[in-house]
C-alpha positions in Angstrom: 0.0 0.0 0.0 1.4 3.4 -1.0 0.6 6.9 0.1 2.0 10.0 -1.6 1.4 12.7 1.0 1.6 16.4 0.4 1.5 19.1 3.1 -1.1 21.6 1.8 -2.7 24.9 2.8 -5.7 23.9 0.7 -6.8 20.9 -1.4 -10.0 19.9 -3.1 -11.2 17.2 -5.5 -14.0 17.7 -8.1 -16.0 15.0 -10.0 -18.2 16.1 -12.9 -18.2 19.7 -11.7 -19.1 18.8 -8.1 -16.7 19.2 -5.2 -16.6 15.9 -3.4 -13.9 16.7 -0.8 -12.1 19.9 0.3 -9.7 20.7 3.2 -7.8 23.7 4.5 -4.4 23.0 6.0 -3.5 19.4 6.3 -2.5 16.5 4.0 -3.5 15.5 0.6 -3.1 11.7 0.5 -2.9 10.0 -2.8 -3.5 6.3 -2.0 -2.4 3.4 -4.1 -3.5 -0.2 -3.3 -1.4 -3.1 -4.5 -2.4 -6.8 -5.0 -1.0 -8.1 -1.7 -2.5 -5.4 0.4 -4.8 -6.1 3.3 -6.4 -4.4 6.4 -3.2 -4.9 8.4 -1.2 -2.9 5.9 -3.9 -0.2 5.7 -3.8 0.1 9.5 0.0 0.5 9.4 -0.1 3.0 6.6 -2.8 5.1 8.3 -0.7 5.1 11.5 2.4 6.3 9.5 0.4 9.0 7.5 -1.3 10.4 10.6 1.9 10.2 12.7 4.4 11.6 10.2 5.9 14.7 11.6 6.0 17.2 8.7 4.4 20.2 10.2 6.3 23.1 11.8 6.4 23.6 15.5 6.9 26.9 17.3 10.5 27.0 15.9 9.5 26.0 12.4 11.0 22.6 12.7 9.1 19.6 11.3 8.1 18.1 14.6 4.3 18.0 14.5 2.0 15.5 12.8 -1.2 16.4 11.1 -3.3 16.0 14.2 -1.0 18.0 16.4 -1.0 20.8 13.8 -4.9 20.8 13.7 -5.0 19.7 10.1 -7.3 17.5 8.0 -6.7 14.9 5.3 -8.1 14.6 1.8 -7.7 11.0 0.6 -7.8 10.4 -3.1 -7.6 6.9 -4.7 -4.6 6.8 -7.1 -4.1 3.4 -8.8 -1.2 4.8 -10.9 1.0 4.8 -7.8 1.1 1.0 -8.1 2.5 1.2 -11.7 5.6 -0.7 -12.7 7.7 1.9 -14.6 11.1 0.1 -14.7 11.0 -0.6 -18.4 9.7 0.8 -21.6 7.7 3.9 -22.3 4.3 2.7 -21.0 3.5 1.8 -17.4 2.3 -1.6 -16.4 -0.5 -1.8 -13.8 -0.2 -5.5 -13.1 0.8 -4.8 -9.5 -2.3 -2.9 -8.7 -5.1 -4.5 -6.7 -8.3 -5.6 -8.4 -10.9 -2.8 -8.2 -13.1 -4.5 -5.6 -10.2 -5.0 -3.2 -8.8 -1.6 -3.9 -12.1 0.1 -3.2 -12.6 -1.9 0.1 -9.1 -1.0 1.3 -9.5 2.7 0.3 -12.8 3.0 2.2 -11.2 1.1 5.2 -8.2 3.5 5.2 -10.5 6.5 5.3 -12.6 5.0 8.1 -9.4 4.3 10.1 -8.4 8.0 9.7 -11.8 9.1 11.0 -11.6 6.6 13.9 -8.4 8.4 14.9 -10.4 11.6 15.3 -9.2 13.3 12.2 -11.4 15.0 9.6 -11.1 13.0 6.5 -12.5 14.1 3.2 -12.5 12.0 0.0 -12.6 11.9 -3.7 -14.7 9.3 -5.5 -13.3 5.9 -6.1 -12.6 5.1 -9.8 -14.0 8.5 -11.0 -12.3 10.9 -13.3 -11.2 13.4 -10.6 -9.8 16.9 -10.8 -7.5 17.5 -7.8 -6.5 21.0 -6.9 -3.9 21.8 -4.2 -1.6 24.3 -2.8 1.5 22.4 -1.7 3.0 24.0 1.4 6.7 24.1 1.2 6.7 22.2 -1.1 6.6 19.2 1.2 5.9 15.8 -0.4 6.7 12.3 0.8 6.3 8.7 -0.5 5.2 6.2 2.2 4.9 2.5 1.5 4.1 -0.5 3.7 
């Protein structure tokens, strides 16, 4: 399971002209689900994403996680993160989870975030989404479990 996280001042996702999720300061989480992923991996990734200390403290040092900074998360499914790009000029998506499993684990990940007391907004699984963000820093990290 993969999360590309970006510290943002604002992020939103729109589907067919409708805003489905929007946050102020926090994390945009692009979430990729791979074939071998399960709830245990989703739990671990959620723990890492919410605990990752990439927000500034009173001395502008990256010592606070999203909860400590009072932020929210916007979780967007992103199957292309599971692409194999080692060869050729076209990515292979054979490592990605089947749509049913991917959707189940995406929804599970979002629920786990909410159970931790964080405001979690979402995109729409498998939709053609338009994601808008203002990356703060820029600060972007790749987390994988």
